[in-house]
N, C-alpha and C positions, 0 to 999 in steps of 0.2 A: 614707608620704610620696609614693611613686610614685602612688598613687591621688589624692592631693591635687593633684599636678602635672597629672595627666590631667583632673581636674575643672576646673582653672583654665585650661588651654590648649585644651580641647575647643571652647568657643565660638569662639575665634579660628581654630582649624583649620577648623571648619565654615563660618565666614564666608569665609575665603580659598578654600575649595573651591567654594563657591557662586559667588563672584566670578570665579574662573578659568573656570568653566563658562560663565557669562554672557558673559564677554569672548571666549571661544572661539566662542560662537554668533554674537556680533556680528561678529567678524572673518570668519566663514564667510559670513555674509549680505552683508558689504561686498565680498567678493571676487567674488561672483556678480553679473554685471551685470543690472540690473532695468530694465524699460521702464516708462514712466509709466502706460501704459494697462493693463498686465497686473496682475491682483491676485496676491498671494502665493499660492503653492501650499499647500494644506492639508497638514498632516502627520498621518499616521495611525500609531499604534503597535500592533504585533502582538507578543504575547508569544512569545518564542523557546521552542523545546522545552526547552532547558536551564533557562530561567527558570521555566517552569511546573513543572519537577521539582525546582526549588531549585538549579539549576546555576549558571552564569556569574558567580557571586561578587558580585552586586549591581551589575553594570555597567548603565548606562542602556540602555533598549530602543532598538533600531535603527529609525530613521525610514524609511518607504518612501513614495515620491512617489505622489500620488493619480493615478488614471487620467485622462487628458485626453480630453475630449469635443470633437470638432470640430463647429462649427455646420453645419447643413444648408445647402447652397447654395440661394439664392433661385430659385424656379421661373421659367422663362423665360415671357414673355407669349405667349399664343396668337396666332397670326397671324389677321388678319381674313379672313372668308370671301370667296371669289372673287366672289360674286354682289353684294356691296355696291359701289355706285358713288357717286362724288361728285356727279355731275350728275343732276338729276331727269329722268325720262323720262315724257313725256306718253303715257298709255295710250289714253284716249278723251276726246273733248270732245263733249258732247251738250247740247241745249237743246230745250225744247218749241217747237212751231211758233208763230210770232208773237213770239218773245222776241229776235229779231235786234236790235231797237232798245234793248234793255236793260230792266231792271226799273224799276218806278215808275209812278205815275199819269200819265195824259196829260190835259191840260186844254185845252179849246178855248174861246176867247172870241169871241163874235160881235161884229160891228160895233156900236158904241154906238147908232147911228141909221142909217137907210138913206142911202147916198151918202157915208158918212164917208171911204171910201178915196179918193174923188175930190176931197176938200176940201184946201185949202192950210192950213198951220199957222196963219196969221193968222186965217183964217175960223173954225177950230176954237177958238182962244183967245177970239174974240169971242163965240161961242156958249156957252162955258164960264162966262162972267161971269154969265149968267142961268140956267144949267142947275141942275137939282136935284143934291143931293149924290150920289145913287145913279148918276146919269148921269156925273158927274165921276169917280167911282170906276171906272166901266166904261171910260171913256176912258183912265184911268191904266193899268189892266190890259191893255187892248187895245194901247195904244201901247208898253208895256214888252215885250210878247210879239211885237210886229211891228216897225214902223219904228224905234221908240225915239227919236223926236225930243225933244230935251231941252227945247225951249221949250214944247211941248205938255204934257210931263210936269210941268214946273214950274207951268204954269197950272192943271192938274188938281189938283195937290197944294195949291196956294193955295186953290182953291175948296172942297176937302174940309175944310181947316183952318178956313176962315171959317164954314162951316156949323155946325161944332161936332159933338158926338156925335149919332148918330142917335137920334131919339125913338121910343119904343115905342108 
């Protein structure tokens, strides 16, 4: 009969035993304040010498906290070398002889006809009415590079447009 009683009550005793241990673990975790950013510490079990020899009567193994590893501090940035400056320093400025005026081609345009520089704008416009296209183009180039009189430039431009494209 006693054996029958043990068989019937054993599952209930085991359930209560497991439940009490779980509740004990939950209570011990609730009592320790935990921060949101820290992960829970892992638990490692080491067999005690008594347990390995069959000692301690079936008690649960003792939990030991895992060793904590501190993160290495970030290395400090190296300072800039003393020879680096913010302002550029001109070391040398050199140029070939004759380059004082700058790079590029230089174009010289001669007078479209002898005595052009002594003529008035009205006289030049009269001559352009009957001038060939090449002469009107030369007047346009010479006037643009020289005095730049707008009335002469307009007359030369009209003459070049009226003549049409040059024939080959």
